[in-house]
Phi, psi and omega in degrees: 000322179298321181295318179297316181291328176293318179296318179296318179296319180295319178296321178296317179296316179296321179295318178293320179297323179291334181276343182296139179260147179285140179296141179293150178296152179297146180292140177291144176295158180298150180274101182253021186300321181295316179294319178296319178298317179297319178296319179293318179298320177294319178297318179297321178295317179293320179296315177297323177297323177296324177293314180297328179276357183057038179263088186298321182295314178294319179301312181294334182294346179280347179275151171293157181305327179251025182296160182230132171250119184253099180262152176290143176056031178208153176295150176296141171267115185239121179095158187299319181298313180293321179295316180293319178298314181295316181289325178297315179297315182296317184282348177281348176296125182299335179267001184296133166207147180213130172223145179207156180208142180283143170264332184210136175232127181233127179249134177294148179303329180293339177080010181244352178225149177204166172217156172225149179235135180199195180235156180221161171227128182228138175238132177221172179272141171279178182303335178271358180092006179276143179291136177233125182257137182232138176241155180185190179242163178213162169225134175241139172251125182251148173226148178270127182275181184298333179276359180084014180265142176278129179227149181279120177272321180220130177236116185230089174279147178227124182290146170291154176299149178300143178278132182267000000 
């Protein structure tokens, strides 16, 4: 009798398990990529404007607190203190000028990461104090912080080869 009641109980458990429905997959977040791209393009324009105005503090404010600027032939500037120090020094050059614009902005479907690729023109002083202009391409990786603001996590400019 015990065996029969165990079988009946087991059949009941299996029947209940078969009736259980699978939880629906979580709903996808809304697709805000177009709005995020527009916000990033506006931020890039404002960031370039800060460079043109030689406003090092405003320029550095576009980086994440742990952001990285990867320059050629120089140590990486990692973190806000290093970024602000580097941009302040660079912008104190009397010949300094920097302009850049994105050619492409791509936002992840998740809405928390993006990148942009573009070109830049920068002028700095050579050792004799003469202006030297450099052109190149760049890639920036952006992340959205807890406050919903887009900040640069990685900034990697690459100079064009010298013109012969």
